[in-house]
N, C-alpha and C positions, 0 to 999 in steps of 0.2 A: 276499407282499411286505408289509413293515411300513407301516402306515397313518400313523405319526407322522413319517415321512420324506417330504419334498417331492420328488416324482419328476416328471420331464417327458419327454414323448415326443420321441425324436430326430427331427430334420428329415429324416433319411435313411430313416425307417420308412414307407413307403407309406401309403395312406389306409385300408387294410382294417382295421387295428387288432388283428387276432388275433396276428400275428407282428411285433410292433414292439419296438424297443429303448427302454427307459426309462432315463433317467439321473438321478442325484441332482442337484438344483438347486444343491447346494453342491459346489464342486470337490474332487476327490480330491487329497491331498497324498502324495507319495512320501516314505518314510522316508529320513532323511539317512544312515542306515547301510546302505541298499540299494545304494549305489554306482551305477555306470552300466549295470548289467545289466538284463535283461528280467524277471527274477524278483524283484519288489520287493513290499514290504508297503506298502499305501496306506491312508490313513484319510480319512474325510469327517466332519467335526464338525458336528453339528446341536444345537439347544438342549437336547434331552433324550435324544439318542441319538448314539453314536459308531459309525459303520459302518467295518468293516475288511475288506479283501480282498487277494488276491494279484493282481498285475498280469497274470500269465500265465493266470489263471482269473477274469476280472472278473465273471462271472455269479454266482459264489458269494460272498455277502456275509454276514458275521457282525456282529451288532449287540450293543451293550452300553450301559450307562449311563455318563455321565462319571465318577461316583465309582468305579465298578468298573474303568473303563479306567485311571484314575489309580493304583488299587491294583495293577493288572497291571504298569504301567510301574515303579512303586516296587519290586515284587517282582523284576522282571527286572533292575533296577539294584542289587538287593541291599539295599534300604532297607525292606523289609516287616517 
């Protein structure tokens, strides 16, 4: 788990600590191109990290830097 992302333990995770759910302190935003379906791309922007995940597999998170994320978006839009 990345140490530069602020994580907080879910209030639904019991007191044991071993099998808890940790969530990003910054809310996830669904892509406007995802429509109303369940399989959506979500991002969570932090000062030095952008976290990206698919809503149907929320435990798998890919992180990158803001400049690299901007380059990815520009490339997808055909402006690279």
